[in-house]
C-alpha positions as CSV (number, residue, x, y, z in Angstrom):
1,M,-17.8,-16.2,12.9
2,K,-17.8,-18.0,9.5
3,Q,-21.0,-16.2,8.4
4,I,-19.4,-12.9,9.5
5,L,-16.3,-13.6,7.4
6,L,-18.3,-14.6,4.3
7,S,-20.6,-11.6,4.7
8,L,-17.5,-9.4,5.0
9,L,-15.8,-10.8,2.0
10,S,-19.0,-10.5,-0.1
11,I,-19.6,-6.9,1.0
12,L,-16.0,-5.9,0.2
13,L,-16.1,-7.5,-3.2
14,I,-19.5,-5.9,-4.1
15,C,-18.4,-2.5,-2.8
16,E,-15.1,-2.7,-4.6
17,I,-16.6,-3.8,-7.9
18,F,-19.2,-1.1,-8.0
19,S,-17.1,1.6,-6.4
20,P,-17.4,4.8,-8.5
21,S,-14.2,6.2,-7.0
22,I,-11.8,4.1,-9.0
23,A,-9.5,6.4,-11.1
24,Q,-7.5,4.1,-13.2
25,G,-4.7,4.0,-15.7
26,S,-4.2,0.9,-17.7
27,L,-6.1,-1.4,-15.3
28,S,-9.5,-2.5,-16.4
29,R,-12.4,-1.7,-14.0
30,P,-12.5,-5.3,-12.6
31,E,-8.7,-5.3,-12.2
32,A,-8.8,-2.0,-10.3
33,A,-11.6,-3.4,-8.2
34,F,-9.5,-6.5,-7.4
35,V,-6.5,-4.2,-6.4
36,E,-8.7,-2.2,-4.1
37,A,-10.2,-5.3,-2.5
38,A,-6.8,-6.9,-2.1
39,A,-5.4,-3.8,-0.5
40,A,-8.3,-3.6,1.9
41,E,-7.8,-7.2,2.8
42,A,-4.0,-6.6,3.2
43,L,-4.7,-3.8,5.7
44,F,-7.1,-6.1,7.6
45,Q,-4.7,-9.0,7.7
46,T,-1.8,-6.8,8.8
47,E,-3.8,-5.5,11.7
48,L,-5.1,-9.0,12.6
49,G,-1.6,-10.3,12.5
50,S,-0.4,-7.6,14.9
51,L,-3.3,-8.4,17.2
52,A,-2.4,-12.1,17.1
53,E,1.2,-11.3,18.1
54,V,-0.1,-9.5,21.3
55,K,-3.3,-11.4,22.0
56,G,-2.4,-15.0,21.1
57,A,-2.0,-17.5,24.0
58,D,-0.1,-20.1,22.0
59,I,3.4,-19.1,20.8
60,T,2.7,-20.7,17.4
61,V,-0.3,-18.3,16.9
62,K,1.9,-15.4,18.0
63,Y,4.6,-16.3,15.4
64,F,1.9,-16.9,12.7
65,G,0.4,-13.5,13.5
66,E,3.9,-11.9,13.2
67,S,4.5,-13.5,9.8
68,M,1.0,-12.4,8.6
69,A,1.6,-8.8,9.6
70,N,4.9,-8.8,7.8
71,I,3.6,-10.5,4.6
72,Y,0.5,-8.4,4.3
73,S,2.3,-5.2,5.1
74,K,4.7,-5.9,2.3
75,A,1.7,-6.8,0.0
76,H,0.0,-3.6,0.8
77,E,3.1,-1.6,0.0
78,Q,3.4,-3.5,-3.4
79,L,-0.2,-2.7,-4.1
80,Q,0.3,1.0,-3.2
81,T,3.1,1.1,-5.9
82,L,0.9,-0.6,-8.4
83,A,-2.0,1.7,-7.6
84,K,0.2,4.8,-8.0
85,E,1.3,3.6,-11.4
86,N,-2.3,3.3,-12.4
87,N,-3.5,6.6,-10.9
88,M,-5.5,4.9,-8.1
89,E,-5.9,5.7,-4.5
90,L,-6.2,2.8,-2.1
91,P,-7.8,2.7,1.3
92,Q,-5.5,3.6,4.2
93,Q,-7.8,2.1,6.9
94,M,-9.8,-1.0,7.4
95,A,-13.4,-1.2,6.0
96,N,-16.1,-0.8,8.7
97,E,-17.0,-4.5,8.4
98,S,-13.3,-5.5,8.9
99,Q,-13.0,-3.1,11.8
100,K,-16.1,-4.7,13.5
101,L,-14.6,-8.2,13.1
102,Y,-11.2,-7.0,14.4
103,D,-13.0,-5.4,17.4
104,A,-14.9,-8.6,18.1
105,L,-11.6,-10.7,18.0
106,S,-9.8,-8.1,20.2
107,R,-12.4,-8.6,22.9
108,L,-11.9,-12.4,23.2
109,K,-9.8,-13.9,25.9
110,S,-6.4,-15.2,24.7
111,D,-7.3,-18.8,24.7
112,E,-10.6,-18.1,22.8
113,F,-8.8,-15.8,20.5
114,D,-6.3,-18.5,19.2
115,E,-9.0,-20.8,17.8
116,E,-11.2,-18.0,16.4
117,Y,-8.2,-16.3,14.8
118,M,-6.9,-19.5,13.2
119,T,-10.4,-20.5,12.0
120,L,-10.7,-17.1,10.4
121,M,-7.2,-17.5,8.8
122,V,-8.2,-20.9,7.3
123,E,-11.4,-19.4,5.9
124,A,-9.9,-16.2,4.7
125,H,-7.0,-17.9,3.0
126,T,-9.2,-20.6,1.4
127,A,-11.2,-17.8,-0.1
128,A,-8.1,-15.8,-1.1
129,V,-6.4,-18.7,-2.9
130,A,-9.6,-19.3,-4.9
131,T,-9.9,-15.7,-5.8
132,F,-6.3,-15.3,-6.7
133,E,-6.4,-18.5,-8.8
134,R,-9.4,-17.1,-10.7
135,E,-7.9,-13.6,-11.1
136,Q,-4.6,-15.1,-12.4
137,Y,-6.5,-16.2,-15.5
138,L,-8.7,-13.1,-15.9
139,V,-6.2,-10.3,-15.4
140,T,-4.4,-8.9,-18.4
141,D,-2.2,-6.2,-16.9
142,P,1.3,-7.6,-16.8
143,A,2.3,-6.0,-13.4
144,L,-0.8,-7.2,-11.7
145,K,-0.6,-10.7,-13.2
146,E,3.0,-10.9,-11.9
147,W,2.0,-9.7,-8.4
148,I,-0.8,-12.3,-8.3
149,S,1.6,-15.0,-9.5
150,A,4.1,-14.1,-6.7
151,M,1.4,-13.9,-4.0
152,L,-0.3,-17.3,-4.8
153,P,2.4,-19.5,-3.4
154,V,2.6,-17.3,-0.3
155,L,-1.2,-17.6,0.2
156,R,-1.1,-21.3,-0.3
157,S,1.7,-21.7,2.2
158,R,-0.1,-19.5,4.8
159,L,-3.3,-21.6,4.2
160,Q,-1.5,-24.8,4.8
161,R,0.2,-23.4,7.9
162,A,-3.1,-22.1,9.2
163,K,-4.7,-25.5,8.8
164,E,-1.8,-27.1,10.6
165,I,-2.0,-24.7,13.5
166,F,-5.8,-24.9,13.7
167,G,-5.6,-28.7,13.7
168,V,-3.3,-28.7,16.7
169,L,-5.3,-26.1,18.6
170,S,-8.6,-27.9,18.0
171,G,-7.4,-31.4,18.8
172,G,-7.0,-32.6,15.3
173,S,-10.3,-31.6,13.7
174,L,-8.5,-30.5,10.5
175,E,-10.9,-32.5,8.4
176,L,-13.4,-29.8,8.9
177,Y,-11.4,-27.7,6.5
178,T,-9.8,-30.2,4.2
179,G,-12.9,-32.2,3.3
180,R,-11.1,-35.4,4.3
């Protein structure tokens, strides 16, 4: 599952960076690519969160999924506004790679789903925090910089909570993800 996620993130970033369809206003090409990648991830996380609400066996996973769906739905709306201000069109459906991962998770039994979903949440949010921290210093557009600054604490919080839930579900093997 980890290799699938890493491959997915790499493919999304490569596709977004070299996408010729970016019509932009004041955003630089890398900034526009970041917005597109963030929007694609927000769609994916919204759908996964909704799936966790339904599919999760543990009530904590269900609540976490609900919060993820709400957070990322709002993030996607904010990105839509930012994109519109910059003459960009954002994806309205998940990327094929994301859809495949979603489909694989949806086929799992509830008890298997919980641990796989929380593993994915730890991995995805670890990558997202690193990306947002990097972009925070690279981005020059004030609105995008403000959005990134507002999202970073949310991402860090969700990462911490994902680690806690994963630790409980896996019998305390949190050190896999904290390096401790």
